[in-house]
Phi, psi and omega in degrees: 000146175275176184303314183297316180296316178298314179304310182295320180296313181290320178299322178297316178299315181294320179295335179277354181290129177302147186302317181296320177296318178302312180297313182296315181291324175298318179297319178300313179297321179300313181299318178296317180299315185291350176263356181291136181305316182295331176283315180299324182274343184288147172263319181239124182238130177263136181204148178277159171267102192282162170239144174302136018262011175297155174307131182293121181259355183298317178296318179300312181299316178300319180291322178298319177299317179297330179277005180066030176272148172274127184251127177240141182232153187276146170242122181272141172249092189301323183295331180252355181056046179234171177225154171226138178265140180234142178281133174237147173234010173200149178291345177293347178270015182236163177209159175288130183219233184313123179052034179063025179270141172292129179226159178292151174267107187307327181290344183254358182213175187251136175292144179237130181292144180308321182295341180275343185280123181279326188210135177241125172273109188268125179283162176184170180256318182225141180227152172245173187293345177270357177096001177284151187221158168246120181269208182267003171102000180268340180076009183299312182289323178303317179290316184296323186278355184309317182240022180282135185257350183275194181271139176245133182230143174238151174252135183216126167293159181306321181298340184270353183261124176234165177291325182206142173238152176299142179218159180243169186299332182274352182290138179242133179282153171280161181280324186222138170243121176265113179255178181291326185243351180202157174249131182253122172270104190289141178077008179242000000 
């Protein structure tokens, strides 16, 4: 299967997940993520404000705030296909924007430079054991991560994990995949 077919197949499986299972399984992944050394040691963590069927990140963000972590979320600039991360300390600093995704309201929060971010939780639809991913098709994270020096982590329901995904020369693997039953240290 090509990237588009794989993306659509996995999204269909995730969309068929009953809501209670989605919430429970998201919480399980959240708990595993919050125990990761790179998260525990990080001061500034980047994460998206997810939409179902992605792993629910609202609980994660709330827990990060309780842990006194600085949380930064992306704002997409569709015309240039770029992103900038902004620090939020309440969901009231967000609004529905690009592709109906919750994004920070720049006038209500502060931009944070990529070099300051210790850890980025990278979204995706399909992942393989080497850390390569198929995202949602915009290429925003592929471009953003080109010169990123920190740790990259992905969250994946079991349906999202495959042995191998198609990849291109510009694709960059994540360092860690936190799954429901195991954590994969990619490339090791």
